[in-house]
C-alpha positions in Angstrom: 22.8 -0.6 -5.2 23.9 -2.7 -8.1 21.5 -3.7 -10.8 19.2 -6.5 -9.9 17.6 -9.1 -12.2 14.2 -10.7 -12.4 14.8 -14.1 -13.9 11.5 -16.0 -14.3 9.0 -17.4 -16.7 6.2 -16.5 -14.3 4.6 -13.5 -15.9 2.6 -12.3 -12.8 5.7 -12.6 -10.6 7.8 -10.7 -13.1 5.3 -7.9 -13.4 4.9 -7.5 -9.6 8.7 -7.6 -9.0 9.5 -5.1 -11.7 6.8 -2.7 -10.4 8.0 -3.0 -6.8 11.7 -2.4 -7.6 10.9 0.5 -9.9 8.9 2.1 -7.0 12.1 1.8 -4.9 14.1 3.5 -7.7 16.3 0.4 -8.0 17.7 -0.6 -11.4 16.2 -3.9 -12.5 16.4 -6.0 -15.7 14.0 -8.8 -16.8 15.6 -12.0 -18.1 14.3 -15.4 -18.9 15.7 -18.3 -16.8 17.7 -19.6 -19.8 19.6 -16.3 -20.2 22.9 -16.0 -18.5 23.4 -13.2 -15.9 25.5 -10.3 -17.3 27.1 -10.2 -13.8 27.6 -13.7 -12.5 27.5 -12.5 -8.8 24.4 -10.3 -9.2 21.3 -10.8 -7.2 18.4 -12.2 -9.1 14.8 -13.1 -8.2 12.6 -16.0 -9.4 10.2 -18.7 -8.2 11.4 -21.2 -5.5 11.6 -23.8 -8.2 13.7 -21.6 -10.5 16.1 -20.6 -7.7 16.5 -24.2 -6.7 17.3 -25.2 -10.3 19.7 -22.4 -11.3 23.0 -21.3 -9.8 24.1 -17.9 -8.4 22.6 -15.5 -5.9 19.0 -16.4 -6.5 16.3 -15.2 -4.2 13.1 -17.1 -4.1 9.8 -15.2 -3.9 6.1 -16.1 -4.5 3.5 -13.9 -6.2 1.5 -13.4 -3.0 4.5 -12.3 -1.0 6.1 -9.7 -3.4 5.1 -6.5 -1.7 6.2 -7.2 1.9 9.2 -9.3 0.6 10.7 -6.5 -1.5 10.4 -3.9 1.3 12.1 -6.2 3.7 14.8 -7.2 1.3 15.7 -3.6 0.3 15.8 -2.6 4.0 18.2 -5.4 4.8 20.5 -4.4 2.0 20.5 -0.7 2.9 20.9 -0.6 6.7 22.7 -2.2 9.5 21.0 -3.1 12.8 17.3 -3.0 13.7 14.9 -0.4 12.3 14.5 2.6 14.6 11.5 4.3 13.1 8.9 3.3 10.5 7.0 6.3 9.1 3.8 5.5 7.1 2.3 8.2 4.9 -1.3 7.9 3.9 -3.3 9.8 1.3 -6.7 9.1 2.7 -9.7 8.1 0.6 -11.7 5.0 -0.3 -8.5 3.6 -2.0 -5.8 5.1 0.2 -2.3 5.8 -1.1 0.4 4.4 1.3 4.1 5.0 1.5 6.6 3.4 3.9 9.9 5.0 5.1 12.3 3.0 7.2 14.9 5.3 8.9 14.5 7.7 6.0 14.7 5.0 3.3 11.7 4.6 1.0 10.6 1.0 1.4 7.8 1.2 -1.1 4.5 2.8 -2.0 1.2 1.5 -3.3 -2.6 2.2 -3.5 -4.6 0.0 -1.1 -8.0 -1.4 -2.2 -9.6 -0.1 1.0 -8.9 1.4 4.4 -8.9 -2.1 5.9 -6.2 -3.2 3.4 -4.2 -0.1 4.2 -4.3 -1.0 7.9 -3.4 -4.6 7.2 -0.3 -3.5 5.2 0.8 -1.5 8.2 0.3 -4.4 10.6 2.1 -6.8 8.3 5.1 -4.5 7.9 5.4 -3.8 11.6 5.3 -7.5 12.3 8.0 -8.1 9.8 10.4 -5.2 10.5 9.6 -4.8 14.3 10.7 -1.1 14.4 11.3 0.7 17.7 8.7 3.3 16.9 5.9 3.7 14.3 4.6 7.0 13.2 1.6 7.4 10.9 1.3 10.6 8.9 -2.2 11.0 7.4 -3.3 13.7 5.0 -6.1 16.0 6.1 -8.3 15.3 3.1 -11.3 12.9 2.8 -12.4 13.5 6.5 -14.4 10.3 7.0 -11.6 8.0 5.8 -9.0 10.1 7.6 -10.7 10.0 10.9 -11.3 6.2 10.6 -7.5 5.7 10.0 -6.6 8.0 12.9 -8.9 6.1 15.3 -7.6 2.7 14.2 -3.9 3.7 14.3 -4.3 5.3 17.8 -5.9 2.1 18.9 -2.8 0.2 17.8 -0.7 2.5 20.1 1.3 4.2 17.3 2.1 7.9 17.0 -0.2 9.8 14.6 0.2 13.1 12.8 -2.2 15.0 10.6 -0.5 16.6 7.6 -1.7 19.6 5.6 -2.1 18.1 2.1 -1.8 21.6 0.4 1.9 21.5 1.3 2.4 18.1 -0.4 0.3 18.5 -3.6 2.6 20.7 -5.7 4.2 19.1 -8.7 2.2 15.9 -9.0 -1.1 14.6 -10.2 -3.9 14.7 -7.7 -4.8 11.2 -8.9 -1.4 9.8 -8.1 -2.2 8.7 -4.5 1.0 6.7 -4.0 3.2 9.7 -4.9 1.1 11.9 -2.6 1.5 9.4 0.2 5.3 9.7 -0.2 5.1 13.5 0.2 2.9 13.2 3.2 5.3 10.7 4.8 8.1 13.2 4.4 6.2 16.2 5.8 5.9 16.7 9.6 2.4 17.2 10.8 0.4 18.1 13.9 0.3 15.4 16.5 -3.1 13.7 17.2 -3.7 12.2 20.6 -7.4 11.5 20.8 -9.8 9.5 18.7 -12.5 11.3 16.7 -16.2 10.9 16.4 -17.2 10.8 12.8 -20.3 10.0 10.8 -20.9 9.8 7.1 -23.1 12.6 5.7 -26.5 11.2 4.5 -25.9 12.8 1.1 -22.7 10.8 0.6 -24.5 7.5 1.5 -27.3 8.3 -1.0 -24.7 9.1 -3.7 -23.1 5.7 -3.1 -26.5 4.0 -3.5 -26.9 5.9 -6.8 -23.5 4.7 -7.9 -24.4 1.1 -7.0 -27.4 1.3 -9.3 -25.2 2.6 -12.1 -22.6 -0.1 -11.5 -25.2 -2.9 -11.5 -27.1 -1.4 -14.5 -30.2 -0.9 -12.3 -30.2 -4.4 -10.8 -29.2 -3.6 -7.2 -29.4 -0.6 -4.9 -27.2 -1.3 -1.9 -28.6 -0.6 1.6 -27.6 2.4 3.7 -25.7 0.1 6.0 -23.7 -1.3 3.0 -23.2 2.3 1.7 -21.8 3.3 5.2 -19.3 0.4 5.1 -18.2 1.5 1.6 -17.8 5.1 2.8 -15.7 3.9 5.8 -13.4 1.8 3.5 -14.6 -1.5 5.0 -15.8 -2.7 1.6 -15.3 -1.6 -2.0 -18.4 -0.8 -4.0 -18.1 -4.0 -6.0 -17.8 -6.0 -2.7 -20.9 -4.3 -1.4 -22.8 -5.2 -4.5 -21.6 -8.9 -4.2 -22.8 -9.0 -0.6 -26.1 -7.6 -1.7 -26.6 -10.4 -4.2 -25.4 -8.9 -7.4 -23.5 -11.2 -9.8 -21.6 -9.3 -12.5 -21.1 -12.4 -14.6 
């Protein structure tokens, strides 16, 4: 693919676009709207107002739509016809790493803020791309988050595979959850057909309560119910503190 250009004065939009295209390994250059394109027929991206004002192959995008937009735009440029298979790799945890492959093409990767956000990303992409089949490959770590993901995705009616993370961890940082998700997405796993019963160990809930006291400087200890929601990825620890009445300001 030819080099693309981000041509905007909107700092947040520029930052998000550069990060997304870099994740797709696509060459991209940042320009101000006043700078001429080195290649007059090149594709460039900016705000709707900038695209309307400037000439050329401008593509309008807003800050809130960057992630889904870039994945869809890249897929449209790289393939012909409808998408046959969407594979989603997930490195499970309280902030899951997610990677998306469309017919073997990396559409993007990111770290979700929670299990709920990861599932929402999946739903949004399926609604946009409408693939023939969807296959979720989930790493076998973080059992509580893993089993919650498995149960939710099976409820969606998608195929689920559990992937041995030991086969995907070589050569990368254990903290790079997005890269780990890409490796998980590319590794065939064991098919999962039934939902799983799972419960958070009491010790993990007590540890989350301890962390809430540390985070709030002793002001708040979240309830066991709130701790359970954090452990299941339904809330972040900061969100649980806010729901419990803590004001960080």
